[in-house]
C-alpha positions as CSV (number, residue, x, y, z in Angstrom):
1,X,104.0,79.5,-4.7
2,X,100.7,78.7,-6.5
3,X,99.2,75.6,-5.0
4,X,101.6,75.5,-2.0
5,X,99.9,74.1,1.0
6,X,100.8,75.5,4.4
7,X,100.8,73.4,7.5
8,X,97.7,73.4,9.7
9,X,97.8,76.4,12.0
10,X,99.9,78.7,9.8
11,X,97.0,81.1,9.6
12,X,97.3,81.6,13.3
13,X,101.1,82.1,13.0
14,X,100.5,84.8,10.3
15,X,97.8,86.4,12.4
16,X,100.1,86.5,15.5
17,X,102.9,88.0,13.3
18,X,100.5,90.7,12.2
19,X,99.5,91.5,15.8
20,X,103.2,91.7,16.8
21,X,103.8,94.0,13.9
22,X,100.9,96.3,14.8
23,X,102.0,96.4,18.5
24,X,105.5,97.2,17.4
25,X,104.3,100.1,15.3
26,X,102.3,101.4,18.2
27,X,105.3,101.1,20.5
28,X,107.5,103.0,18.0
29,X,104.8,105.7,17.8
30,X,104.7,106.0,21.6
31,X,108.5,106.1,21.8
32,X,108.8,108.7,19.1
33,X,106.1,111.0,20.6
34,X,107.9,110.8,24.0
35,X,111.5,111.2,22.9
36,X,112.4,107.6,23.7
37,X,114.4,104.9,21.9
38,X,112.7,101.6,21.2
39,X,115.0,100.0,23.8
40,X,113.8,102.5,26.4
41,X,110.3,101.3,25.9
42,X,111.4,97.6,26.0
43,X,113.2,98.4,29.3
44,X,110.2,100.0,30.8
45,X,108.0,97.0,29.9
46,X,110.6,94.6,31.3
47,X,110.8,96.6,34.5
48,X,107.0,96.7,34.8
49,X,106.7,92.9,34.1
50,X,109.3,92.1,36.7
51,X,107.5,94.3,39.3
52,X,104.2,92.6,38.5
53,X,105.9,89.2,38.9
54,X,107.4,90.3,42.3
55,X,111.0,90.2,40.9
56,X,113.4,92.9,42.0
57,X,115.1,94.6,39.0
58,X,118.8,95.3,39.1
59,X,120.8,96.8,36.3
60,X,122.4,93.4,35.6
61,X,119.1,91.6,35.4
62,X,117.7,94.3,33.1
63,X,120.7,94.2,30.8
64,X,120.5,90.4,30.5
65,X,116.8,90.6,29.8
66,X,117.4,93.1,27.0
67,X,120.6,91.5,25.7
68,X,122.7,94.6,26.5
69,X,126.2,94.8,27.7
70,X,127.1,96.7,30.9
71,X,127.9,100.0,29.1
72,X,124.7,99.9,27.1
73,X,122.7,99.1,30.2
74,X,124.2,102.0,32.1
75,X,123.6,104.4,29.3
76,X,119.9,103.2,29.1
77,X,119.4,103.5,32.8
78,X,121.0,107.0,32.8
79,X,118.8,108.1,30.0
80,X,115.6,106.8,31.6
81,X,116.6,108.3,34.9
82,X,117.3,111.7,33.3
83,X,113.8,111.6,31.8
84,X,112.3,111.0,35.2
85,X,110.9,107.6,34.2
86,X,112.9,105.4,36.5
87,X,115.0,105.8,39.6
88,X,117.8,103.9,41.2
89,X,117.3,103.0,44.8
90,X,119.5,101.2,47.3
91,X,118.4,97.7,48.3
92,X,117.4,98.0,52.0
93,X,118.7,94.4,52.7
94,X,122.0,94.9,50.8
95,X,123.2,98.5,50.5
96,X,125.7,97.5,47.9
97,X,122.9,96.5,45.5
98,X,121.0,99.0,43.3
99,X,117.4,98.3,42.4
100,X,115.5,100.0,39.6
101,X,112.0,101.3,40.0
102,X,109.6,102.7,37.5
103,X,108.4,106.2,38.3
104,X,104.7,107.1,38.5
105,X,105.3,109.5,35.6
106,X,106.2,106.6,33.3
107,X,103.0,104.7,34.4
108,X,100.9,107.8,33.6
109,X,102.6,108.3,30.3
110,X,102.0,104.7,29.3
111,X,98.4,104.7,30.5
112,X,97.7,107.9,28.5
113,X,98.8,106.2,25.3
114,X,98.2,102.5,25.7
115,X,95.2,102.7,28.0
116,X,92.6,102.8,25.2
117,X,94.2,99.8,23.5
118,X,94.3,97.9,26.8
119,X,90.7,98.7,27.4
120,X,89.7,97.4,23.9
121,X,91.7,94.2,24.5
122,X,90.0,93.7,27.9
123,X,86.6,94.3,26.3
124,X,87.4,91.6,23.7
125,X,88.5,89.2,26.4
126,X,85.2,89.7,28.1
127,X,83.6,88.0,25.1
128,X,85.4,84.7,25.9
129,X,84.5,82.3,28.6
130,X,87.0,81.1,31.3
131,X,87.9,78.0,29.3
132,X,88.6,80.0,26.1
133,X,90.7,82.5,28.1
134,X,92.7,79.6,29.6
135,X,93.4,78.3,26.0
136,X,94.5,81.8,24.9
137,X,96.7,82.0,28.0
138,X,98.3,78.6,27.3
139,X,98.8,79.5,23.6
140,X,100.4,82.8,24.3
141,X,102.6,81.4,27.1
142,X,103.7,78.7,24.7
143,X,104.5,81.2,22.0
144,X,106.5,83.2,24.5
145,X,108.4,80.2,25.6
146,X,109.1,79.1,22.0
147,X,110.4,82.5,21.2
148,X,112.7,82.4,24.2
149,X,114.0,79.0,23.0
150,X,112.5,77.2,26.0
151,X,109.6,75.5,24.2
152,X,109.1,71.7,24.0
153,X,111.2,71.5,20.8
154,X,114.3,73.5,21.9
155,X,116.7,70.8,20.7
156,X,117.2,69.3,24.2
157,X,117.4,65.5,23.6
158,X,116.3,64.9,27.2
159,X,112.8,66.1,26.4
């Protein structure tokens, strides 16, 4: 590997991978401290992200987002509901549908652990101007899309 030249930008890929690893370690610590599985934490994040985007969360949608089958999704929801972190509610427009809501307890729990980290990240973002934040947003959105297989080079010959 001596003398091997990496493509331009690989330093950013390595840095992003390091950030993901550190956030994963923090998430595992949070889960462990609170008697949660890592999937429980991913579910809570997915539910909060959907709520922020104005998307109603159903068990089917959550299971699809996390790559779980129906039985796994039901067990996950039952576990989070028993812990008082989420609740099932009937859709007021279609009583046959069940929606999932994150309980305030889960928000407080997350804030107590991740709040300081979020504060530091927001402080760091304050050091960037609007154009730089737009570039960061575009980059991170592109990485997210690439990881989901929806990036510009997803093998679709029509692109």
